[in-house]
PASEBA-1860 file (N, C-alpha, C; in nm, 3 decimals):
! residues 193
1> MQEDIINQ> 14.425/13.604/12.462/14.424/13.499/12.563/14.324/13.391/12.522 ~ 14.361/13.268/12.539/14.271/13.157/12.511/14.220/13.105/12.644 ~ 14.090/13.094/12.656/14.030/13.059/12.782/13.984/12.913/12.783 ~ 14.024/12.838/12.882/13.971/12.706/12.912/14.002/12.597/12.809 ~ 14.090/12.617/12.714/14.115/12.514/12.613/14.169/12.387/12.678 ~ 14.270/12.401/12.763/14.328/12.283/12.829/14.225/12.217/12.918 ~ 14.148/12.296/12.990/14.042/12.243/13.076/13.939/12.167/12.993 ~ 13.899/12.223/12.880/13.801/12.157/12.793/13.854/12.023/12.743
9> ISNRLREL> 13.981/12.020/12.705/14.041/11.896/12.654/14.047/11.790/12.762 ~ 14.093/11.827/12.883/14.103/11.728/12.991/13.965/11.676/13.029 ~ 13.865/11.764/13.036/13.729/11.720/13.068/13.674/11.628/12.960 ~ 13.701/11.660/12.834/13.651/11.578/12.722/13.713/11.439/12.724 ~ 13.844/11.432/12.752/13.910/11.302/12.762/13.846/11.216/12.871 ~ 13.828/11.275/12.990/13.771/11.201/13.102/13.628/11.156/13.073 ~ 13.546/11.248/13.017/13.407/11.214/12.985/13.398/11.100/12.884 ~ 13.478/11.107/12.777/13.475/11.002/12.675/13.520/10.868/12.732
17> RKDKNITL> 13.627/10.870/12.813/13.677/10.746/12.873/13.569/10.682/12.960 ~ 13.503/10.763/13.042/13.399/10.711/13.131/13.277/10.664/13.053 ~ 13.238/10.740/12.948/13.124/10.700/12.864/13.147/10.565/12.798 ~ 13.272/10.536/12.765/13.306/10.410/12.699/13.342/10.300/12.800 ~ 13.327/10.331/12.930/13.359/10.236/13.038/13.500/10.180/13.026 ~ 13.594/10.270/13.000/13.735/10.233/12.991/13.803/10.282/13.118 ~ 13.882/10.197/13.180/13.953/10.238/13.301/14.073/10.326/13.264 ~ 14.125/10.397/13.363/14.246/10.476/13.342/14.359/10.387/13.290
25> QELADAAG> 14.376/10.270/13.353/14.485/10.180/13.315/14.468/10.131/13.171 ~ 14.345/10.096/13.131/14.321/10.047/12.995/14.355/10.153/12.890 ~ 14.311/10.277/12.915/14.340/10.384/12.818/14.489/10.417/12.817 ~ 14.550/10.421/12.935/14.693/10.449/12.943/14.772/10.345/12.865 ~ 14.739/10.217/12.883/14.807/10.110/12.811/14.790/10.124/12.660 ~ 14.667/10.152/12.618/14.638/10.164/12.474/14.712/10.283/12.412 ~ 14.728/10.390/12.488/14.793/10.511/12.435/14.944/10.511/12.457 ~ 14.995/10.414/12.534/15.138/10.407/12.558/15.190/10.511/12.657
33> VSKGMLSQ> 15.106/10.546/12.754/15.147/10.639/12.861/15.122/10.572/12.996 ~ 15.175/10.629/13.101/15.152/10.571/13.233/15.014/10.611/13.285 ~ 14.960/10.530/13.373/14.832/10.560/13.436/14.840/10.692/13.512 ~ 14.953/10.715/13.580/14.972/10.838/13.655/14.968/10.961/13.566 ~ 15.033/10.950/13.448/15.034/11.064/13.356/14.893/11.092/13.306 ~ 14.820/10.986/13.269/14.684/11.004/13.221/14.596/11.067/13.329 ~ 14.611/11.024/13.451/14.535/11.082/13.562/14.566/11.230/13.576 ~ 14.694/11.267/13.564/14.731/11.407/13.575/14.672/11.490/13.460
41> VENNRSIP> 14.669/11.433/13.341/14.610/11.503/13.226/14.461/11.522/13.248 ~ 14.391/11.416/13.287/14.247/11.424/13.308/14.210/11.518/13.422 ~ 14.297/11.529/13.522/14.269/11.614/13.637/14.330/11.753/13.622 ~ 14.374/11.785/13.500/14.428/11.916/13.470/14.549/11.950/13.556 ~ 14.629/11.848/13.587/14.754/11.867/13.662/14.875/11.867/13.568 ~ 14.854/11.826/13.444/14.963/11.822/13.346/14.904/11.847/13.208 ~ 14.979/11.915/13.124/14.935/11.944/12.988/15.000/11.842/12.895 ~ 14.919/11.765/12.820/14.978/11.662/12.734/15.047/11.723/12.613
49> SLTVLLNL> 15.152/11.656/12.567/15.213/11.697/12.440/15.114/11.664/12.329 ~ 15.136/11.720/12.212/15.047/11.693/12.100/15.045/11.544/12.067 ~ 15.160/11.479/12.070/15.168/11.335/12.040/15.087/11.254/12.140 ~ 15.101/11.285/12.268/15.025/11.213/12.371/14.876/11.236/12.352 ~ 14.836/11.362/12.329/14.694/11.392/12.310/14.637/11.315/12.191 ~ 14.708/11.315/12.080/14.659/11.243/11.962/14.651/11.093/11.987 ~ 14.749/11.036/12.059/14.744/10.893/12.093/14.626/10.862/12.183 ~ 14.595/10.950/12.277/14.479/10.928/12.365/14.349/10.931/12.287
57> IKSLQIDF> 14.335/11.029/12.198/14.213/11.039/12.116/14.199/10.916/12.028 ~ 14.309/10.876/11.965/14.307/10.757/11.878/14.270/10.633/11.959 ~ 14.324/10.621/12.080/14.297/10.504/12.166/14.153/10.501/12.213 ~ 14.088/10.616/12.218/13.945/10.621/12.252/13.857/10.584/12.132 ~ 13.921/10.564/12.017/13.855/10.527/11.893/13.746/10.628/11.856 ~ 13.789/10.753/11.859/13.698/10.861/11.819/13.768/10.945/11.713 ~ 13.693/10.994/11.618/13.745/11.079/11.512/13.795/11.210/11.573 ~ 13.908/11.259/11.523/13.966/11.383/11.575/13.868/11.500/11.565
65> NEFFKDIN> 13.799/11.509/11.451/13.701/11.617/11.434/13.588/11.606/11.537 ~ 13.546/11.485/11.564/13.442/11.462/11.664/13.491/11.503/11.803 ~ 13.615/11.469/11.834/13.670/11.503/11.966/13.668/11.655/11.988 ~ 13.710/11.731/11.886/13.725/11.875/11.902/13.601/11.956/11.867 ~ 13.492/11.892/11.825/13.377/11.968/11.773/13.315/12.062/11.876 ~ 13.313/12.026/12.003/13.252/12.111/12.105/13.353/12.192/12.184 ~ 13.479/12.187/12.144/13.584/12.260/12.215/13.606/12.394/12.145 ~ 13.594/12.500/12.221/13.611/12.634/12.166/13.759/12.666/12.159
73> LLSSDHKV> 13.815/12.661/12.039/13.957/12.686/12.019/13.987/12.829/11.978 ~ 13.885/12.910/11.968/13.906/13.048/11.925/13.958/13.133/12.039 ~ 14.051/13.219/12.008/14.101/13.309/12.111/14.011/13.432/12.117 ~ 14.007/13.491/12.233/13.924/13.608/12.256/14.005/13.734/12.231 ~ 13.942/13.834/12.173/14.007/13.962/12.154/13.990/14.051/12.277 ~ 13.917/14.004/12.376/13.891/14.084/12.495/14.012/14.082/12.587 ~ 14.040/14.197/12.649/14.152/14.207/12.742/14.110/14.177/12.884 ~ 13.980/14.161/12.907/13.929/14.135/13.041/13.843/14.009/13.038
81> IYRKKEQY> 13.866/13.921/13.135/13.780/13.803/13.152/13.694/13.830/13.274 ~ 13.564/13.832/13.256/13.472/13.860/13.366/13.383/13.737/13.386 ~ 13.375/13.691/13.507/13.293/13.574/13.539/13.199/13.605/13.654 ~ 13.076/13.563/13.641/12.981/13.566/13.752/13.004/13.438/13.832 ~ 12.980/13.443/13.962/13.006/13.327/14.047/12.928/13.204/14.003 ~ 12.815/13.224/13.937/12.735/13.110/13.889/12.808/13.034/13.778 ~ 12.909/13.097/13.717/12.981/13.033/13.607/13.100/12.951/13.655 ~ 13.133/12.957/13.783/13.245/12.879/13.835/13.211/12.731/13.823
89> QPFEKENA> 13.312/12.651/13.790/13.289/12.509/13.761/13.345/12.420/13.870 ~ 13.258/12.344/13.938/13.312/12.246/14.033/13.376/12.130/13.956 ~ 13.483/12.073/14.011/13.547/11.958/13.947/13.616/11.875/14.053 ~ 13.653/11.755/14.014/13.718/11.661/14.106/13.861/11.638/14.062 ~ 13.946/11.613/14.162/14.084/11.572/14.135/14.114/11.452/14.222 ~ 14.188/11.361/14.168/14.232/11.239/14.234/14.131/11.186/14.335 ~ 14.165/11.075/14.398/14.079/11.016/14.500/14.103/11.090/14.630 ~ 14.018/11.187/14.657/14.035/11.270/14.775/13.901/11.285/14.846
97> HGFYYQRL> 13.903/11.264/14.976/13.782/11.281/15.057/13.786/11.417/15.123 ~ 13.681/11.498/15.102/13.673/11.628/15.167/13.744/11.740/15.093 ~ 13.787/11.717/14.968/13.851/11.819/14.886/13.747/11.863/14.781 ~ 13.710/11.989/14.781/13.610/12.039/14.687/13.670/12.155/14.608 ~ 13.689/12.131/14.478/13.751/12.228/14.390/13.644/12.303/14.311 ~ 13.670/12.431/14.287/13.582/12.510/14.203/13.672/12.598/14.116 ~ 13.664/12.574/13.985/13.749/12.649/13.892/13.687/12.786/13.871 ~ 13.765/12.890/13.902/13.721/13.027/13.876/13.737/13.056/13.729
105> FSTTVHDY> 13.854/13.028/13.674/13.875/13.026/13.530/14.014/12.975/13.499 ~ 14.030/12.933/13.375/14.158/12.890/13.320/14.184/12.974/13.198 ~ 14.309/13.004/13.175/14.341/13.082/13.058/14.483/13.052/13.013 ~ 14.513/13.082/12.891/14.648/13.069/12.839/14.696/13.209/12.805 ~ 14.810/13.246/12.862/14.869/13.377/12.839/15.010/13.356/12.783 ~ 15.035/13.410/12.666/15.166/13.396/12.601/15.209/13.249/12.600 ~ 15.121/13.161/12.560/15.146/13.017/12.544/15.164/12.941/12.675 ~ 15.142/13.002/12.790/15.151/12.931/12.917/15.012/12.924/12.981
113> HVDFVLLR> 14.979/12.807/13.031/14.848/12.786/13.088/14.848/12.819/13.238 ~ 14.744/12.891/13.282/14.726/12.929/13.422/14.585/12.889/13.462 ~ 14.572/12.831/13.582/14.442/12.782/13.631/14.417/12.844/13.768 ~ 14.302/12.911/13.786/14.265/12.976/13.911/14.153/12.895/13.975 ~ 14.175/12.850/14.100/14.085/12.754/14.164/14.062/12.793/14.309 ~ 13.939/12.769/14.358/13.911/12.773/14.502/13.908/12.630/14.550 ~ 13.976/12.604/14.662/13.977/12.470/14.721/13.921/12.479/14.861 ~ 13.810/12.408/14.884/13.752/12.399/15.017/13.791/12.265/15.076
121> LESNAERQ> 13.850/12.269/15.195/13.891/12.148/15.265/13.804/12.128/15.389 ~ 13.736/12.015/15.394/13.662/11.983/15.516/13.762/11.950/15.627 ~ 13.715/11.951/15.750/13.806/11.926/15.863/13.865/11.786/15.859 ~ 13.798/11.692/15.798/13.849/11.554/15.791/13.900/11.518/15.651 ~ 13.935/11.619/15.571/13.980/11.595/15.434/14.109/11.515/15.433 ~ 14.115/11.418/15.340/14.237/11.339/15.328/14.256/11.288/15.186 ~ 14.382/11.275/15.149/14.422/11.217/15.021/14.570/11.183/15.033 ~ 14.621/11.113/14.933/14.763/11.083/14.929/14.838/11.206/14.880
129> MVSTDAFE> 14.969/11.206/14.902/15.054/11.314/14.849/15.043/11.313/14.696 ~ 15.046/11.431/14.634/15.034/11.442/14.489/15.144/11.532/14.436 ~ 15.165/11.526/14.305/15.254/11.620/14.239/15.183/11.673/14.115 ~ 15.221/11.790/14.070/15.160/11.855/13.956/15.271/11.913/13.869 ~ 15.252/11.911/13.739/15.351/11.966/13.646/15.332/12.118/13.636 ~ 15.343/12.184/13.752/15.317/12.328/13.759/15.387/12.387/13.880 ~ 15.392/12.518/13.883/15.422/12.590/14.005/15.287/12.625/14.065 ~ 15.276/12.625/14.198/15.148/12.655/14.261/15.163/12.769/14.361
137> FKYLLKGK> 15.062/12.855/14.362/15.051/12.960/14.462/14.927/12.928/14.545 ~ 14.940/12.926/14.677/14.829/12.899/14.767/14.813/13.019/14.861 ~ 14.690/13.068/14.874/14.659/13.176/14.966/14.544/13.129/15.054 ~ 14.567/13.124/15.186/14.465/13.074/15.277/14.366/13.186/15.310 ~ 14.244/13.169/15.261/14.138/13.268/15.283/14.068/13.248/15.417 ~ 14.059/13.121/15.462/13.982/13.091/15.583/14.037/12.964/15.645 ~ 14.048/12.961/15.779/14.084/12.841/15.851/14.232/12.831/15.883 ~ 14.273/12.709/15.916/14.413/12.677/15.945/14.447/12.549/15.870
145> VEYTIGEE> 14.562/12.551/15.805/14.603/12.438/15.722/14.749/12.405/15.751 ~ 14.776/12.277/15.761/14.913/12.227/15.770/14.948/12.178/15.630 ~ 15.045/12.242/15.565/15.078/12.209/15.427/15.214/12.144/15.421 ~ 15.217/12.020/15.373/15.342/11.947/15.360/15.388/11.951/15.215 ~ 15.515/11.993/15.197/15.578/11.995/15.065/15.710/11.922/15.081 ~ 15.721/11.806/15.018/15.841/11.724/15.036/15.853/11.683/15.181 ~ 15.963/11.718/15.245/15.987/11.682/15.385/15.950/11.794/15.482 ~ 15.913/11.911/15.428/15.883/12.028/15.512/15.734/12.045/15.533
153> TYLMEEGD> 15.695/12.093/15.652/15.555/12.121/15.682/15.543/12.268/15.723 ~ 15.443/12.334/15.665/15.419/12.476/15.690/15.282/12.491/15.756 ~ 15.276/12.565/15.866/15.150/12.589/15.936/15.093/12.721/15.885 ~ 14.983/12.712/15.813/14.923/12.830/15.750/14.803/12.878/15.830 ~ 14.794/13.009/15.846/14.677/13.074/15.905/14.621/13.170/15.802 ~ 14.501/13.220/15.826/14.437/13.309/15.731/14.531/13.421/15.688 ~ 14.542/13.441/15.557/14.627/13.545/15.502/14.766/13.498/15.464 ~ 14.806/13.377/15.508/14.937/13.322/15.473/14.933/13.267/15.330
161> SLFFDAGD> 15.051/13.263/15.267/15.058/13.211/15.130/15.183/13.125/15.111 ~ 15.178/13.041/15.010/15.289/12.956/14.969/15.304/12.965/14.818 ~ 15.426/12.958/14.770/15.453/12.943/14.628/15.562/12.839/14.616 ~ 15.540/12.734/14.534/15.636/12.625/14.529/15.628/12.549/14.398 ~ 15.731/12.471/14.371/15.735/12.381/14.257/15.652/12.259/14.294 ~ 15.535/12.246/14.233/15.442/12.139/14.269/15.481/12.005/14.209 ~ 15.596/11.999/14.142/15.651/11.871/14.100/15.695/11.790/14.221 ~ 15.720/11.858/14.333/15.749/11.791/14.459/15.618/11.741/14.519
169> LHNPRNTS> 15.622/11.625/14.584/15.502/11.573/14.648/15.453/11.673/14.753 ~ 15.321/11.693/14.756/15.265/11.790/14.850/15.123/11.751/14.889 ~ 15.078/11.808/15.001/14.944/11.776/15.049/14.904/11.873/15.160 ~ 14.782/11.928/15.155/14.734/12.011/15.265/14.651/11.926/15.362 ~ 14.648/11.970/15.488/14.562/11.906/15.589/14.498/12.016/15.672 ~ 14.366/12.014/15.676/14.291/12.112/15.755/14.309/12.077/15.902 ~ 14.358/12.171/15.983/14.384/12.144/16.125/14.278/12.205/16.215 ~ 14.171/12.261/16.157/14.064/12.318/16.239/13.937/12.234/16.228
177> QEDALLLV> 13.839/12.267/16.307/13.712/12.194/16.305/13.617/12.247/16.197 ~ 13.650/12.362/16.140/13.568/12.422/16.035/13.636/12.402/15.900 ~ 13.560/12.422/15.792/13.617/12.414/15.659/13.725/12.520/15.642 ~ 13.828/12.486/15.565/13.932/12.581/15.526/13.909/12.615/15.379 ~ 13.949/12.735/15.339/13.931/12.778/15.201/14.061/12.839/15.149 ~ 14.109/12.785/15.037/14.233/12.832/14.976/14.208/12.879/14.833 ~ 14.274/12.988/14.797/14.283/13.029/14.658/14.409/12.962/14.604 ~ 14.395/12.888/14.493/14.508/12.816/14.434/14.526/12.864/14.291
185> IYFFKNRS> 14.649/12.898/14.256/14.680/12.935/14.118/14.789/12.841/14.068 ~ 14.758/12.769/13.959/14.853/12.676/13.897/14.917/12.747/13.777 ~ 15.050/12.748/13.774/15.125/12.801/13.661/15.193/12.681/13.595 ~ 15.135/12.631/13.488/15.186/12.509/13.426/15.320/12.532/13.360 ~ 15.411/12.436/13.379/15.549/12.448/13.332/15.559/12.432/13.180 ~ 15.482/12.340/13.127/15.491/12.311/12.984/15.406/12.409/12.907 ~ 15.454/12.448/12.792/15.373/12.533/12.706/15.251/12.453/12.664 ~ 15.141/12.522/12.643/15.017/12.456/12.603/15.031/12.395/12.466
193> V> 14.945/12.296/12.439/14.949/12.227/12.309/14.875/12.307/12.205
END
C-alpha cells in the first residue's frame, strides 16, 4: 500500500502555487486545464493524469526532481497503518465557512486511492454545491445533517450513513445548534498516477 502520495502531490501543488503568488486561474491557463479541475486536484477531490500533473509542474516553472524531492514515493511493506490522533492532518477544501476537515489517512490499495476524513460542520456551515471524482461514504457520528445529493435531500441522524457517486453535486447542512461530525471515505474513480 502506498500512503499519502496523492495527498502529498496535491498539497505540494497548492503550496508552490501560493508561494509563487499564482492564482488558480493563472496556473490553470498556463497548464491548459480548467480552474475547476485544478481546484479539485489541489483539494484532493480529483486525481490528475500524468500529463496534467507534468503540465502543472512545468507551468509552476519548477524542476521535476525538485517537485518530487520531499514526496515519499516508496511503498510500505507493512500490512497495518497505525496513526496516533496527533498525526491527523487538518486541511481545507473549497471556499467553505464552518467546514473543518481532518485527514485520518490516505492510501492507495491495488492502484485505487482512498481517503479517510473527519468532517466537523458548525451549525452555520455553508458552501456551494460541489462534486468530486469519487464515490463517497458518509457516516454521521454526531448531530443532525440535511444532505442534498442532486435533487434529493436526506435527513441524517447519528448512526445514519450515505454512499453515493460524488460526481453529482452535493452538499451537507448542519440542522442542529451544535457541531455535527461525519466520517467521510472517498473512493477515487480514477486509478492513481
